[in-house]
C-alpha positions as CSV (number, residue, x, y, z in Angstrom):
1,X,139.8,124.1,112.9
2,X,138.0,127.0,111.4
3,X,135.4,126.1,108.8
4,X,135.2,129.6,107.2
5,X,137.4,129.8,104.1
6,X,138.8,126.3,104.9
7,X,139.8,123.7,102.3
8,X,137.0,121.5,103.6
9,X,134.4,124.1,102.6
10,X,135.7,124.1,99.0
11,X,135.8,120.3,99.0
12,X,132.2,120.1,100.2
13,X,131.0,122.7,97.6
14,X,132.7,121.1,94.6
15,X,132.1,117.5,95.5
16,X,128.4,117.9,96.0
17,X,127.8,120.4,93.2
18,X,129.0,117.9,90.6
19,X,127.6,114.9,92.6
20,X,124.2,116.6,92.2
21,X,124.7,117.2,88.5
22,X,125.5,113.5,87.8
23,X,122.5,112.2,89.7
24,X,120.0,114.7,88.2
25,X,121.0,114.8,84.5
26,X,123.5,112.0,84.0
27,X,120.9,109.3,83.1
28,X,118.0,111.4,81.9
29,X,117.9,109.8,78.5
30,X,117.8,106.3,79.9
31,X,115.2,107.4,82.6
32,X,112.8,108.8,80.0
33,X,113.3,106.1,77.4
34,X,112.6,103.5,80.0
35,X,109.3,105.3,80.7
36,X,108.4,104.8,77.0
37,X,109.3,108.2,75.6
38,X,111.2,108.6,72.3
39,X,114.6,110.2,71.7
40,X,112.9,113.2,70.2
41,X,110.9,113.7,73.4
42,X,114.0,113.4,75.4
43,X,115.6,116.1,73.2
44,X,112.5,118.3,73.8
45,X,113.0,118.0,77.6
46,X,116.7,118.7,77.5
47,X,116.3,121.5,75.0
48,X,113.7,123.2,77.3
49,X,116.2,123.0,80.1
50,X,118.8,124.8,78.0
51,X,116.3,127.5,76.9
52,X,115.5,128.3,80.5
53,X,119.2,128.1,81.5
54,X,119.9,130.7,78.9
55,X,117.3,133.0,80.2
56,X,118.1,132.4,83.9
57,X,121.8,132.6,83.3
58,X,121.6,136.1,81.7
59,X,119.6,137.4,84.7
60,X,121.8,135.8,87.3
61,X,124.9,137.0,85.5
62,X,123.7,140.6,86.0
63,X,123.0,140.1,89.7
64,X,126.4,138.4,90.2
65,X,128.0,141.6,89.1
66,X,126.0,143.8,91.5
67,X,125.2,141.8,94.6
68,X,126.7,139.2,96.9
69,X,127.6,136.2,94.7
70,X,127.7,133.8,97.6
71,X,124.3,134.5,99.0
72,X,122.6,134.7,95.6
73,X,124.0,131.3,94.5
74,X,123.1,129.7,97.8
75,X,119.5,130.7,97.3
76,X,119.5,129.6,93.7
77,X,120.8,126.1,94.6
78,X,118.2,125.7,97.4
79,X,115.4,126.5,95.0
80,X,116.8,123.9,92.6
81,X,116.9,121.3,95.5
82,X,113.2,121.8,96.2
83,X,112.4,121.3,92.5
84,X,114.4,118.0,92.6
85,X,111.9,116.6,95.0
86,X,108.9,117.8,92.9
87,X,110.5,116.2,89.8
88,X,110.1,112.8,91.4
89,X,106.3,113.1,91.2
90,X,106.1,114.5,87.6
91,X,104.6,112.0,85.2
92,X,103.3,114.0,82.2
93,X,106.1,114.7,79.6
94,X,105.3,118.5,79.7
95,X,105.4,118.7,83.5
96,X,108.7,116.7,83.4
97,X,110.1,119.2,80.9
98,X,109.0,122.2,83.0
99,X,110.3,121.0,86.3
100,X,113.5,119.5,84.9
101,X,114.2,122.8,83.0
102,X,113.6,125.0,86.0
103,X,115.8,122.9,88.3
104,X,118.7,122.5,85.8
105,X,118.4,126.1,84.7
106,X,118.9,127.3,88.3
107,X,121.6,124.8,88.9
108,X,123.5,125.9,85.7
109,X,123.2,129.5,86.7
110,X,125.5,128.9,89.7
111,X,128.2,127.3,87.5
112,X,130.2,130.4,86.6
113,X,130.6,131.4,90.2
114,X,131.4,127.9,91.4
115,X,134.1,127.6,88.7
116,X,135.5,131.0,89.4
117,X,135.8,130.2,93.1
118,X,138.3,127.5,92.3
119,X,140.5,129.9,90.4
120,X,140.4,132.8,92.8
121,X,140.6,131.0,96.1
122,X,143.8,130.8,98.2
123,X,144.1,127.1,97.2
124,X,145.4,125.9,93.8
125,X,142.8,125.2,91.2
126,X,143.6,121.5,90.8
127,X,143.4,120.8,94.5
128,X,139.8,122.2,94.6
129,X,138.4,121.2,91.2
130,X,139.6,117.6,91.6
131,X,136.8,117.0,94.1
132,X,134.2,118.0,91.5
133,X,135.4,115.2,89.3
134,X,135.4,112.7,92.2
135,X,131.9,113.8,93.1
136,X,130.6,113.3,89.6
137,X,132.3,109.9,89.3
138,X,131.0,108.7,92.7
139,X,127.4,109.8,91.8
140,X,127.6,108.2,88.4
141,X,128.3,104.8,90.0
142,X,125.8,105.2,92.8
143,X,123.1,106.3,90.4
144,X,123.5,103.1,88.3
145,X,123.1,101.0,91.4
146,X,120.1,103.0,92.7
147,X,118.5,102.8,89.3
148,X,118.8,99.0,89.1
149,X,118.4,98.0,92.7
150,X,116.1,100.7,94.3
151,X,114.2,102.8,91.8
152,X,114.9,105.4,89.1
153,X,113.1,108.0,91.0
154,X,115.3,107.6,94.1
155,X,118.2,109.2,92.2
156,X,116.5,112.5,92.4
157,X,116.2,112.5,96.2
158,X,120.0,112.3,96.2
159,X,120.0,115.4,94.0
160,X,118.3,117.4,96.7
161,X,120.5,116.0,99.5
162,X,123.6,116.8,97.4
163,X,122.6,120.4,96.8
164,X,121.9,121.0,100.5
165,X,125.4,119.8,101.3
166,X,126.8,122.0,98.5
167,X,125.1,125.0,99.9
168,X,126.7,124.3,103.3
169,X,130.1,124.2,101.5
170,X,129.4,127.6,99.7
171,X,128.6,129.1,103.1
172,X,132.1,128.3,104.3
173,X,133.9,129.8,101.2
174,X,135.2,133.3,100.7
175,X,133.1,135.6,98.6
176,X,134.6,135.9,95.1
177,X,134.4,139.8,95.2
178,X,136.5,139.8,98.4
179,X,139.5,138.1,96.7
180,X,142.4,140.3,95.5
181,X,144.1,139.1,92.3
182,X,147.3,140.1,90.7
183,X,147.2,142.8,88.0
184,X,146.9,141.2,84.5
185,X,147.9,142.3,81.1
186,X,145.6,144.8,79.5
187,X,142.3,143.3,78.1
188,X,139.2,144.8,76.6
189,X,135.5,144.5,77.1
190,X,132.7,142.5,75.6
191,X,131.5,142.5,72.0
192,X,135.0,142.6,70.4
193,X,136.0,140.3,67.5
194,X,138.1,137.8,69.5
195,X,135.4,137.3,72.1
196,X,132.6,136.9,69.5
197,X,134.6,134.3,67.6
198,X,135.2,132.5,70.9
199,X,131.5,132.5,71.6
200,X,130.9,130.8,68.2
201,X,133.5,128.1,69.3
202,X,131.6,127.8,72.6
203,X,128.3,127.2,70.8
204,X,129.8,124.5,68.6
205,X,131.7,122.8,71.4
206,X,128.7,122.5,73.8
207,X,126.3,121.7,71.0
208,X,128.1,118.5,70.3
209,X,129.4,117.6,73.8
210,X,126.2,118.3,75.7
211,X,124.2,116.3,73.2
212,X,126.8,113.5,73.4
213,X,126.5,113.5,77.2
214,X,122.7,113.2,77.0
215,X,122.7,110.2,74.7
216,X,126.0,108.4,75.7
217,X,124.3,106.2,78.3
218,X,121.5,105.3,75.8
219,X,124.2,104.6,73.2
220,X,126.0,102.2,75.6
221,X,122.6,100.6,76.4
222,X,122.1,100.2,72.6
223,X,125.4,98.3,72.5
224,X,124.0,95.8,75.0
225,X,125.5,97.1,78.3
226,X,123.4,97.0,81.5
227,X,122.8,100.1,83.6
228,X,125.2,98.7,86.2
229,X,128.0,98.4,83.6
230,X,127.2,101.7,82.1
231,X,127.5,103.4,85.5
232,X,130.9,101.7,86.0
233,X,132.1,103.0,82.6
234,X,131.0,106.6,83.3
235,X,132.6,106.3,86.8
236,X,136.0,105.4,85.2
237,X,135.8,107.9,82.3
238,X,135.0,110.7,84.8
239,X,138.0,109.8,86.9
240,X,140.1,110.2,83.8
241,X,139.8,113.9,84.5
242,X,141.8,113.7,87.7
243,X,145.3,113.8,86.2
244,X,144.2,116.5,83.8
245,X,143.1,118.7,86.8
246,X,145.9,117.7,89.2
247,X,148.7,118.3,86.8
248,X,147.1,121.4,85.2
249,X,149.9,123.7,86.4
250,X,152.4,121.8,84.3
251,X,150.8,122.4,80.9
252,X,148.0,125.0,81.2
253,X,150.5,127.9,81.7
254,X,152.9,126.6,79.0
255,X,150.6,125.7,76.0
256,X,148.9,128.5,74.2
257,X,145.1,129.0,74.0
258,X,145.1,128.0,70.3
259,X,147.1,124.8,70.9
260,X,144.7,123.7,73.6
261,X,141.6,124.5,71.5
262,X,142.9,122.5,68.5
263,X,143.8,119.6,70.8
264,X,140.3,119.6,72.3
265,X,138.6,119.4,69.0
266,X,141.0,116.7,67.8
267,X,140.1,114.5,70.8
268,X,136.4,115.1,69.9
269,X,136.9,114.0,66.3
270,X,138.6,110.8,67.4
271,X,135.9,110.1,69.9
272,X,132.9,110.5,67.6
273,X,134.6,108.7,64.7
274,X,135.0,105.7,66.9
275,X,131.4,105.8,68.1
276,X,130.1,106.0,64.5
277,X,132.3,103.3,62.9
278,X,133.4,100.9,65.6
279,X,131.0,98.3,66.9
280,X,133.2,96.5,69.5
281,X,132.0,97.6,72.9
282,X,135.4,97.3,74.5
283,X,137.1,99.6,71.9
284,X,134.3,102.2,72.2
285,X,134.6,102.1,76.0
286,X,138.4,102.6,75.9
287,X,138.2,105.5,73.5
288,X,135.4,107.1,75.6
289,X,137.6,106.8,78.8
290,X,140.6,108.4,77.0
291,X,138.8,111.3,75.3
292,X,135.3,112.3,76.6
293,X,135.9,113.7,80.1
294,X,139.5,114.8,79.2
295,X,138.3,117.1,76.3
296,X,135.4,118.5,78.4
297,X,137.6,119.2,81.4
298,X,140.3,120.8,79.3
299,X,137.7,123.2,77.8
300,X,136.3,124.1,81.2
301,X,139.7,125.1,82.4
302,X,140.6,126.8,79.2
303,X,137.4,128.8,79.2
304,X,138.5,130.6,82.4
305,X,141.8,131.5,80.9
306,X,140.5,132.7,77.6
307,X,137.9,134.9,79.3
308,X,140.6,136.5,81.5
309,X,142.9,136.9,78.5
310,X,140.5,138.8,76.2
311,X,138.0,140.4,78.6
312,X,138.7,143.1,81.2
313,X,138.3,142.4,84.9
314,X,135.1,144.3,85.5
315,X,133.2,142.5,82.7
316,X,134.5,139.0,83.4
317,X,131.5,137.7,85.4
318,X,129.2,139.0,82.6
319,X,131.5,137.4,80.0
320,X,131.3,134.0,81.8
321,X,127.5,134.4,82.0
322,X,127.4,135.1,78.3
323,X,129.5,132.0,77.6
324,X,127.0,130.0,79.5
325,X,124.2,131.6,77.5
326,X,126.0,130.6,74.2
327,X,126.6,127.1,75.6
328,X,122.8,126.7,76.2
329,X,121.9,128.2,72.8
330,X,124.2,125.8,70.9
331,X,122.8,122.9,73.0
332,X,119.2,123.9,72.3
333,X,119.7,123.9,68.5
334,X,121.4,120.5,68.3
335,X,119.3,118.7,71.0
336,X,116.3,119.1,68.7
337,X,118.2,117.7,65.7
338,X,119.8,114.9,67.6
339,X,116.6,113.3,68.8
340,X,115.2,113.1,65.3
341,X,118.5,111.7,63.9
342,X,118.4,108.9,66.4
343,X,114.7,108.2,66.0
344,X,114.7,108.2,62.2
345,X,118.2,107.1,61.4
346,X,120.7,105.6,64.0
347,X,123.3,106.3,66.5
348,X,125.9,105.8,63.8
349,X,124.6,108.7,61.7
350,X,124.2,110.9,64.8
351,X,127.8,110.4,65.8
352,X,129.1,110.8,62.2
353,X,127.5,114.3,62.2
354,X,129.1,115.0,65.6
355,X,132.5,114.0,64.1
356,X,132.1,116.3,61.1
357,X,131.1,119.2,63.4
358,X,134.2,118.5,65.5
359,X,136.4,118.8,62.4
360,X,134.7,122.1,61.5
361,X,135.5,123.3,65.1
362,X,139.1,122.3,64.8
363,X,139.5,124.2,61.5
364,X,138.0,127.4,63.1
365,X,140.4,127.1,66.0
366,X,143.4,126.6,63.6
367,X,142.7,130.0,62.0
368,X,141.6,131.8,65.2
369,X,143.9,134.6,66.1
370,X,143.8,134.7,69.9
371,X,146.5,135.8,72.4
372,X,148.5,132.9,73.9
373,X,147.2,133.5,77.5
374,X,150.4,132.2,79.0
375,X,150.8,135.4,81.1
376,X,147.7,134.6,83.2
377,X,149.2,131.9,85.5
378,X,145.8,131.0,86.8
379,X,146.8,127.4,87.4
380,X,150.0,127.8,89.5
């Protein structure tokens, strides 16, 4: 069996990339709050990570367009792995913020290439990307057990181990620039109206979903759930992505970009309305399982299709990097606000505002004039 360009290399890359994401950032709010820090301080740490991600992403996006994407991203992830070990020994909130931000900034910088590899490989998107979901789910469960039964700091050793295995996976994959793709319908470059409106939608989507991801474990803890139970819930809700990914070829090439965008923001509205007004833990858990991971995964897949629909081939890596930059910008702005909303008001008010922002996003998508994207066939 040849390892180079094998299915196993893609499996390894995707499984451990998202495994590492879950163990490093999945429980950061609980980790810091259990150390005695306030929600506003958690927001400061997470916001700093998005600021650095925005800067690093722009630089890496340029280099991805001009140099070997595979080698560059292997180096980036190895640097993040080293910072994961250093993070274990950080105690001061400012040192925590600096190391966490650098590690996550480097980690996020590799995301556009990692996602692009799934679409442009010789294997179908669903058969590769599904391992990222499984990796995240497994790590979410393992992290809860480690947090309760070993130590919170031990989670971050697994981040380093996971990234080393991810790099081994990347080594075996085919370089994105070597892959030949079919000719697509005519598109245009960056900084045109459709793409700018899409970047606004990206800012709004990630402002609310990344903030929700940060505080969801703490919200569950506020409902009285233990860390072990919380990790089980996140494990199950992450696995709810699997049918969305596996059956993507049956709906991603049939539904239009607008239909999918509106559906995503509708799911977010239902999710945050429930978090704000419903107090029964079981109902909150069920709604979370049915909406959170599903809406996020739909947007991740749709992002690839929208970019290829409205941006020409030679600018697509720069466009994906710009999307990541806008994602970070939106997250920065709302992370600061979210911490103070929780500290001075409540989780109910926090999620009510997320619900209202989701409605605003849905209205924008309804009036957004975007090509259908059905001709792309990225998910066959």
